[in-house]
C-alpha positions as a Markdown table, in Angstrom:
| # | Residue | x | y | z |
|---|---|---|---|---|
| 1 | Unk | 42.0 | -56.1 | 12.5 |
| 2 | Unk | 40.5 | -52.8 | 11.5 |
| 3 | Unk | 41.4 | -51.2 | 8.2 |
| 4 | Unk | 42.3 | -47.6 | 7.6 |
| 5 | Unk | 38.8 | -47.1 | 6.2 |
| 6 | Unk | 37.3 | -48.4 | 9.5 |
| 7 | Unk | 39.6 | -46.3 | 11.7 |
| 8 | Unk | 39.0 | -42.7 | 12.6 |
| 9 | Unk | 42.1 | -40.7 | 12.2 |
| 10 | Unk | 41.1 | -38.8 | 15.3 |
| 11 | Unk | 39.2 | -41.2 | 17.6 |
| 12 | Unk | 37.3 | -39.8 | 20.5 |
| 13 | Unk | 38.5 | -40.5 | 24.0 |
| 14 | Unk | 35.9 | -40.8 | 26.8 |
| 15 | Unk | 36.5 | -37.3 | 28.2 |
| 16 | Unk | 36.0 | -35.8 | 24.7 |
| 17 | Unk | 32.8 | -37.7 | 24.2 |
| 18 | Unk | 31.4 | -36.4 | 27.5 |
| 19 | Unk | 32.3 | -32.8 | 26.6 |
| 20 | Unk | 30.9 | -33.2 | 23.1 |
| 21 | Unk | 27.6 | -34.5 | 24.5 |
| 22 | Unk | 27.4 | -31.6 | 26.9 |
| 23 | Unk | 28.1 | -29.0 | 24.2 |
| 24 | Unk | 25.5 | -30.6 | 21.9 |
| 25 | Unk | 22.9 | -30.6 | 24.8 |
| 26 | Unk | 23.6 | -26.9 | 25.4 |
| 27 | Unk | 23.1 | -26.2 | 21.7 |
| 28 | Unk | 19.8 | -28.0 | 21.7 |
| 29 | Unk | 18.6 | -26.0 | 24.7 |
| 30 | Unk | 19.6 | -22.8 | 23.0 |
| 31 | Unk | 17.5 | -23.7 | 20.0 |
| 32 | Unk | 14.5 | -25.2 | 21.7 |
| 33 | Unk | 13.9 | -23.2 | 24.9 |
| 34 | Unk | 11.3 | -20.8 | 23.4 |
| 35 | Unk | 9.1 | -23.8 | 22.6 |
| 36 | Unk | 9.2 | -25.1 | 26.1 |
| 37 | Unk | 9.0 | -22.0 | 28.2 |
| 38 | Unk | 5.9 | -21.2 | 30.2 |
| 39 | Unk | 4.8 | -17.5 | 30.0 |
| 40 | Unk | 2.7 | -16.1 | 32.9 |
| 41 | Unk | -0.7 | -14.8 | 32.1 |
| 42 | Unk | 0.4 | -11.2 | 33.0 |
| 43 | Unk | 3.6 | -11.5 | 30.9 |
| 44 | Unk | 2.2 | -9.7 | 27.9 |
| 45 | Unk | 3.0 | -12.7 | 25.7 |
| 46 | Unk | 6.6 | -11.5 | 25.4 |
| 47 | Unk | 9.6 | -13.8 | 25.8 |
| 48 | Unk | 13.1 | -12.2 | 25.9 |
| 49 | Unk | 16.0 | -14.3 | 24.7 |
| 50 | Unk | 18.4 | -15.4 | 27.5 |
| 51 | Unk | 22.2 | -15.4 | 27.2 |
| 52 | Unk | 22.6 | -19.2 | 27.0 |
| 53 | Unk | 24.6 | -18.8 | 23.8 |
| 54 | Unk | 27.4 | -17.4 | 26.0 |
| 55 | Unk | 27.9 | -21.0 | 27.2 |
| 56 | Unk | 28.6 | -22.2 | 23.7 |
| 57 | Unk | 32.1 | -20.9 | 23.1 |
| 58 | Unk | 33.6 | -22.1 | 26.4 |
| 59 | Unk | 32.1 | -25.5 | 25.8 |
| 60 | Unk | 33.5 | -25.6 | 22.3 |
| 61 | Unk | 36.9 | -24.6 | 23.6 |
| 62 | Unk | 36.6 | -27.4 | 26.2 |
| 63 | Unk | 36.1 | -29.9 | 23.3 |
| 64 | Unk | 39.4 | -28.8 | 21.8 |
| 65 | Unk | 41.2 | -28.9 | 25.1 |
| 66 | Unk | 39.8 | -32.3 | 25.8 |
| 67 | Unk | 40.9 | -33.6 | 22.4 |
| 68 | Unk | 44.4 | -32.3 | 22.9 |
| 69 | Unk | 44.8 | -33.4 | 26.5 |
| 70 | Unk | 43.7 | -36.9 | 25.6 |
| 71 | Unk | 46.0 | -37.1 | 22.7 |
| 72 | Unk | 43.2 | -36.7 | 20.1 |
| 73 | Unk | 44.8 | -33.7 | 18.4 |
| 74 | Unk | 48.6 | -33.4 | 17.9 |
| 75 | Unk | 50.4 | -30.9 | 15.8 |
| 76 | Unk | 49.7 | -32.9 | 12.6 |
| 77 | Unk | 46.0 | -32.9 | 13.2 |
| 78 | Unk | 45.9 | -29.3 | 14.2 |
| 79 | Unk | 47.8 | -28.4 | 11.0 |
| 80 | Unk | 45.2 | -30.3 | 8.9 |
| 81 | Unk | 42.4 | -28.6 | 10.9 |
| 82 | Unk | 43.8 | -25.2 | 10.2 |
| 83 | Unk | 44.2 | -25.9 | 6.4 |
| 84 | Unk | 40.7 | -27.3 | 6.1 |
| 85 | Unk | 39.2 | -24.4 | 8.1 |
| 86 | Unk | 40.9 | -21.9 | 5.9 |
| 87 | Unk | 39.7 | -23.6 | 2.7 |
| 88 | Unk | 36.2 | -23.9 | 4.0 |
| 89 | Unk | 36.1 | -20.3 | 5.0 |
| 90 | Unk | 37.3 | -19.2 | 1.6 |
| 91 | Unk | 34.8 | -21.4 | -0.2 |
| 92 | Unk | 32.0 | -19.9 | 1.9 |
| 93 | Unk | 33.3 | -16.4 | 1.0 |
| 94 | Unk | 33.1 | -17.3 | -2.7 |
| 95 | Unk | 29.7 | -18.9 | -2.6 |
| 96 | Unk | 28.1 | -16.6 | 0.1 |
| 97 | Unk | 25.0 | -18.7 | 0.1 |
| 98 | Unk | 23.6 | -16.8 | -3.0 |
| 99 | Unk | 20.3 | -18.6 | -4.1 |
| 100 | Unk | 21.2 | -21.4 | -1.7 |
| 101 | Unk | 24.5 | -22.2 | -3.3 |
| 102 | Unk | 26.7 | -23.1 | -0.4 |
| 103 | Unk | 30.0 | -24.8 | -0.9 |
| 104 | Unk | 31.1 | -25.1 | 2.7 |
| 105 | Unk | 29.2 | -28.3 | 3.7 |
| 106 | Unk | 30.6 | -30.9 | 1.3 |
| 107 | Unk | 34.2 | -30.5 | 2.5 |
| 108 | Unk | 32.9 | -30.5 | 6.1 |
| 109 | Unk | 31.1 | -33.8 | 5.5 |
| 110 | Unk | 34.0 | -35.5 | 3.8 |
| 111 | Unk | 36.4 | -34.4 | 6.5 |
| 112 | Unk | 34.1 | -35.6 | 9.3 |
| 113 | Unk | 33.8 | -38.9 | 7.4 |
| 114 | Unk | 37.6 | -39.4 | 7.2 |
| 115 | Unk | 38.8 | -37.9 | 10.5 |
| 116 | Unk | 35.9 | -38.7 | 12.8 |
| 117 | Unk | 33.1 | -37.1 | 14.7 |
| 118 | Unk | 35.3 | -35.1 | 17.1 |
| 119 | Unk | 37.3 | -33.6 | 14.2 |
| 120 | Unk | 34.1 | -32.9 | 12.3 |
| 121 | Unk | 32.6 | -31.1 | 15.2 |
| 122 | Unk | 35.6 | -28.8 | 15.7 |
| 123 | Unk | 36.0 | -28.2 | 12.0 |
| 124 | Unk | 32.4 | -27.0 | 11.8 |
| 125 | Unk | 33.0 | -24.6 | 14.6 |
| 126 | Unk | 36.3 | -23.2 | 13.2 |
| 127 | Unk | 35.1 | -23.0 | 9.6 |
| 128 | Unk | 32.0 | -21.0 | 10.4 |
| 129 | Unk | 33.9 | -18.7 | 12.8 |
| 130 | Unk | 36.7 | -18.1 | 10.3 |
| 131 | Unk | 34.2 | -17.4 | 7.5 |
| 132 | Unk | 32.3 | -15.0 | 9.7 |
| 133 | Unk | 35.5 | -13.0 | 10.2 |
| 134 | Unk | 36.2 | -12.9 | 6.5 |
| 135 | Unk | 32.7 | -11.9 | 5.6 |
| 136 | Unk | 32.0 | -9.5 | 8.5 |
| 137 | Unk | 29.2 | -11.9 | 9.5 |
| 138 | Unk | 29.8 | -11.8 | 13.2 |
| 139 | Unk | 26.5 | -11.4 | 15.0 |
| 140 | Unk | 24.1 | -13.1 | 17.4 |
| 141 | Unk | 23.4 | -15.7 | 14.8 |
| 142 | Unk | 27.0 | -16.9 | 14.6 |
| 143 | Unk | 27.0 | -19.3 | 17.7 |
| 144 | Unk | 24.0 | -21.0 | 16.2 |
| 145 | Unk | 25.7 | -21.3 | 12.8 |
| 146 | Unk | 28.8 | -22.7 | 14.5 |
| 147 | Unk | 26.8 | -25.3 | 16.5 |
| 148 | Unk | 24.7 | -26.4 | 13.5 |
| 149 | Unk | 27.8 | -26.8 | 11.3 |
| 150 | Unk | 29.5 | -28.7 | 14.1 |
| 151 | Unk | 26.6 | -31.2 | 14.2 |
| 152 | Unk | 26.9 | -31.7 | 10.5 |
| 153 | Unk | 30.6 | -32.5 | 10.7 |
| 154 | Unk | 30.0 | -34.7 | 13.8 |
| 155 | Unk | 27.2 | -36.6 | 12.1 |
| 156 | Unk | 29.3 | -37.4 | 9.1 |
| 157 | Unk | 31.9 | -38.9 | 11.4 |
| 158 | Unk | 29.2 | -41.2 | 12.9 |
| 159 | Unk | 28.0 | -42.6 | 9.6 |
| 160 | Unk | 28.6 | -46.4 | 9.1 |
| 161 | Unk | 32.3 | -47.0 | 8.4 |
| 162 | Unk | 32.1 | -50.1 | 6.3 |
| 163 | Unk | 30.2 | -48.6 | 3.4 |
| 164 | Unk | 32.6 | -48.2 | 0.5 |
| 165 | Unk | 32.8 | -47.3 | -3.1 |
| 166 | Unk | 29.8 | -45.9 | -4.9 |
| 167 | Unk | 27.5 | -46.7 | -2.0 |
| 168 | Unk | 29.7 | -44.6 | 0.3 |
| 169 | Unk | 29.3 | -41.6 | -2.1 |
| 170 | Unk | 25.6 | -42.2 | -2.4 |
| 171 | Unk | 25.3 | -42.3 | 1.5 |
| 172 | Unk | 27.3 | -39.1 | 1.8 |
| 173 | Unk | 25.2 | -37.4 | -0.8 |
| 174 | Unk | 22.0 | -38.4 | 0.9 |
| 175 | Unk | 23.4 | -37.2 | 4.2 |
| 176 | Unk | 24.4 | -33.9 | 2.6 |
| 177 | Unk | 20.8 | -33.4 | 1.5 |
| 178 | Unk | 19.4 | -34.1 | 4.9 |
| 179 | Unk | 22.1 | -31.9 | 6.6 |
| 180 | Unk | 21.3 | -29.0 | 4.2 |
| 181 | Unk | 17.7 | -29.0 | 5.1 |
| 182 | Unk | 18.4 | -29.5 | 8.8 |
| 183 | Unk | 20.8 | -26.6 | 8.8 |
| 184 | Unk | 18.1 | -24.3 | 7.4 |
| 185 | Unk | 15.4 | -25.6 | 9.7 |
| 186 | Unk | 17.6 | -25.1 | 12.8 |
| 187 | Unk | 18.8 | -21.7 | 11.8 |
| 188 | Unk | 15.2 | -20.6 | 11.2 |
| 189 | Unk | 14.3 | -22.0 | 14.7 |
| 190 | Unk | 17.0 | -19.9 | 16.2 |
| 191 | Unk | 15.5 | -16.6 | 15.0 |
| 192 | Unk | 11.8 | -17.3 | 14.4 |
| 193 | Unk | 10.6 | -16.9 | 18.1 |
| 194 | Unk | 11.9 | -13.3 | 18.1 |
| 195 | Unk | 10.2 | -12.1 | 14.9 |
| 196 | Unk | 7.1 | -10.0 | 15.3 |
| 197 | Unk | 4.2 | -9.9 | 12.8 |
| 198 | Unk | 5.5 | -12.6 | 10.4 |
| 199 | Unk | 3.5 | -12.4 | 7.2 |
| 200 | Unk | 4.4 | -14.5 | 4.1 |
| 201 | Unk | 3.0 | -13.5 | 0.7 |
| 202 | Unk | 0.5 | -16.0 | -0.5 |
| 203 | Unk | -0.4 | -17.2 | 3.0 |
| 204 | Unk | -3.2 | -15.8 | 5.0 |
| 205 | Unk | -2.7 | -15.2 | 8.7 |
| 206 | Unk | 0.2 | -14.5 | 11.1 |
| 207 | Unk | 3.1 | -17.0 | 11.3 |
| 208 | Unk | 4.7 | -15.5 | 14.4 |
| 209 | Unk | 5.7 | -17.5 | 17.5 |
| 210 | Unk | 3.2 | -17.3 | 20.3 |
| 211 | Unk | 4.9 | -17.3 | 23.7 |
| 212 | Unk | 3.3 | -19.9 | 26.0 |
| 213 | Unk | 1.2 | -21.5 | 23.3 |
| 214 | Unk | 0.9 | -25.3 | 23.2 |
| 215 | Unk | 4.0 | -26.9 | 21.8 |
| 216 | Unk | 2.2 | -28.6 | 18.9 |
| 217 | Unk | 0.6 | -25.3 | 17.8 |
| 218 | Unk | 3.9 | -23.5 | 17.7 |
| 219 | Unk | 5.5 | -26.4 | 15.8 |
| 220 | Unk | 2.8 | -26.4 | 13.2 |
| 221 | Unk | 3.2 | -22.6 | 12.7 |
| 222 | Unk | 7.0 | -23.0 | 12.5 |
| 223 | Unk | 6.7 | -25.8 | 10.0 |
| 224 | Unk | 4.6 | -23.6 | 7.7 |
| 225 | Unk | 6.9 | -20.6 | 8.2 |
| 226 | Unk | 10.1 | -22.5 | 7.4 |
| 227 | Unk | 8.5 | -24.4 | 4.4 |
| 228 | Unk | 7.4 | -21.1 | 2.8 |
| 229 | Unk | 10.5 | -19.0 | 3.6 |
| 230 | Unk | 13.4 | -21.4 | 3.4 |
| 231 | Unk | 12.8 | -25.1 | 2.7 |
| 232 | Unk | 11.4 | -24.6 | -0.7 |
| 233 | Unk | 14.0 | -22.1 | -1.8 |
| 234 | Unk | 17.4 | -21.6 | -0.2 |
| 235 | Unk | 17.5 | -24.9 | 1.6 |
| 236 | Unk | 16.7 | -26.8 | -1.6 |
| 237 | Unk | 19.5 | -24.9 | -3.4 |
| 238 | Unk | 21.9 | -25.8 | -0.6 |
| 239 | Unk | 20.9 | -29.4 | -0.7 |
| 240 | Unk | 21.3 | -29.7 | -4.5 |
| 241 | Unk | 24.7 | -27.9 | -4.4 |
| 242 | Unk | 26.0 | -30.1 | -1.6 |
| 243 | Unk | 24.8 | -33.3 | -3.2 |
| 244 | Unk | 26.3 | -32.5 | -6.6 |
| 245 | Unk | 29.6 | -31.5 | -5.0 |
| 246 | Unk | 29.8 | -34.7 | -3.0 |
| 247 | Unk | 29.0 | -36.8 | -6.1 |
| 248 | Unk | 31.4 | -35.0 | -8.5 |
| 249 | Unk | 34.3 | -34.1 | -6.1 |
| 250 | Unk | 33.7 | -36.6 | -3.3 |
| 251 | Unk | 35.8 | -39.6 | -4.6 |
| 252 | Unk | 38.9 | -37.5 | -5.3 |
| 253 | Unk | 38.6 | -35.4 | -2.1 |
| 254 | Unk | 38.1 | -38.6 | 0.0 |
| 255 | Unk | 41.2 | -40.1 | -1.6 |
| 256 | Unk | 43.3 | -37.0 | -0.8 |
| 257 | Unk | 42.0 | -36.7 | 2.8 |
| 258 | Unk | 42.6 | -40.4 | 3.5 |
| 259 | Unk | 46.1 | -40.1 | 2.1 |
| 260 | Unk | 46.7 | -37.2 | 4.6 |
| 261 | Unk | 45.1 | -39.2 | 7.4 |
| 262 | Unk | 47.7 | -42.0 | 7.1 |
| 263 | Unk | 50.1 | -39.6 | 8.7 |
| 264 | Unk | 47.7 | -38.2 | 11.2 |
| 265 | Unk | 46.2 | -41.3 | 12.8 |
| 266 | Unk | 46.3 | -40.9 | 16.6 |
| 267 | Unk | 46.0 | -43.7 | 19.1 |
| 268 | Unk | 44.2 | -42.8 | 22.3 |
| 269 | Unk | 44.0 | -46.3 | 23.7 |
């Protein structure tokens, strides 16, 4: 018999898993296509971004529809989703990522842990979208932020369920650190291929993306770029903030969320 701790409050039905996988694959293609594209010799070394990101929002909406149609999200779960999205958006407004201080991820991770991968995915999308409206941060970067945050929430829901107590907090804190660095890396990847003449103080040479260059060469250049511009500064601040919040606030927030989940457990069998 499974305990409440082992049971996701919002389990994923088969249809939801398929749509979730398709949405994640589309997100990966949006991020990685510049590294894989072949540029003709007469193309002038220029690669224009496609409009693949337009596929993101319909796929995300499809995830929500699939969840609801399969019984994965009833009115109780939607109410919790709305409250957590509003809280996350407000927390992001207050922290605003200054010096890497980002308060949005710790609640996203804890919610994904309690309510499952599907809920975490949708919460990541709704939180970033709501915060963008509050901060006037709507732009071409928003779909990438939404997708990366969705992966963080989904990943938290896929962590081992039987880890409890202090080990659970330690696991979540370690995951928060990895997620913080991964978010910065992926967001850098979403914009780096379209920057021209990238020069970083203290580093000799150009760190720009070269269209059509070997994959390993571009990856090495990107690794140096993201290490110097993000990983060693903003991403580290985000990782420290997220880990501290999970350690200090994690136990009490987990208890509160699990208490709420007792009234929101949905059976899709």
